[in-house]
C-alpha positions in Angstrom: -66.0 102.0 -12.9 -69.5 100.8 -13.6 -69.1 98.3 -10.3 -67.4 100.9 -8.3 -69.4 101.6 -5.1 -69.7 105.5 -4.9 -70.2 107.5 -1.5 -74.0 108.4 -0.8 -74.7 111.9 0.3 -77.9 113.7 1.1 -78.8 117.5 0.7 -82.0 118.6 1.6 -83.2 122.4 0.7 -86.3 123.5 2.3 -88.3 120.2 2.0 -88.7 120.7 -1.7 -85.2 120.2 -3.5 -83.6 117.2 -2.7 -80.0 115.8 -4.0 -78.9 112.2 -3.4 -75.7 111.0 -4.7 -74.3 107.4 -4.9 -77.6 106.4 -6.4 -77.2 103.0 -8.7 -80.6 103.1 -10.1 -84.2 104.3 -9.7 -86.7 101.2 -8.9 -89.9 102.8 -9.1 -91.6 106.2 -8.7 -95.0 108.2 -8.5 -95.8 111.5 -7.1 -96.0 110.2 -3.7 -92.9 107.9 -3.4 -89.4 107.6 -5.0 -87.6 104.3 -4.4 -84.0 104.2 -5.4 -81.0 101.5 -5.1 -77.7 102.8 -3.5 -74.3 102.0 -5.1 -73.2 101.3 -1.5 -76.0 98.7 -0.9 -79.5 99.1 0.5 -82.4 101.3 -1.1 -83.9 104.5 0.0 -87.2 105.7 -0.5 -88.5 109.5 -0.5 -92.1 110.0 0.2 -94.0 113.4 -0.1 -96.3 115.0 -2.4 -95.9 116.0 -5.8 -92.7 114.5 -6.3 -90.9 114.3 -9.5 -87.4 113.4 -10.6 -85.8 116.5 -12.0 -82.4 114.7 -13.3 -80.8 111.5 -12.6 -77.3 110.7 -14.3 -76.4 107.1 -13.7 -73.0 107.6 -14.7 -72.5 109.8 -11.7 -74.9 108.4 -9.5 -76.6 111.8 -8.8 -80.5 111.9 -8.4 -82.2 115.2 -8.2 -86.0 115.5 -7.0 -88.4 118.2 -6.2 -91.8 118.1 -4.8 -92.8 118.3 -0.6 -90.4 115.7 1.1 -92.3 114.2 4.1 -90.1 110.9 4.9 -87.0 109.4 4.1 -86.5 105.7 4.5 -83.2 103.7 4.5 -83.5 100.0 4.0 -80.4 97.6 4.7 -81.2 94.6 2.9 -79.5 92.5 5.8 -81.2 94.7 8.4 -85.1 93.6 9.4 -86.1 97.2 9.5 -85.8 100.2 7.8 -83.7 103.1 9.4 -85.7 106.3 9.3 -83.9 109.6 9.2 -86.9 111.9 9.8 -90.4 112.2 9.8 
């Protein structure tokens, strides 16, 4: 089950709470940016203010964040540039 690709979903509540599913690992984080690796390939970067990881379960792939979300960027490792959902 460790190598199984889990479906990725994103749930944003009022730009202050974010749930990401299908996360394989958290690469780096600080109060302004959190980088995560998707189990289905690629990366996602969440930028904002006073960002904190409230929970991360590597077994389920659920990552919960709090803080003010300003930008969510997806990086497809085979593509030349990031896909930006909103800013």
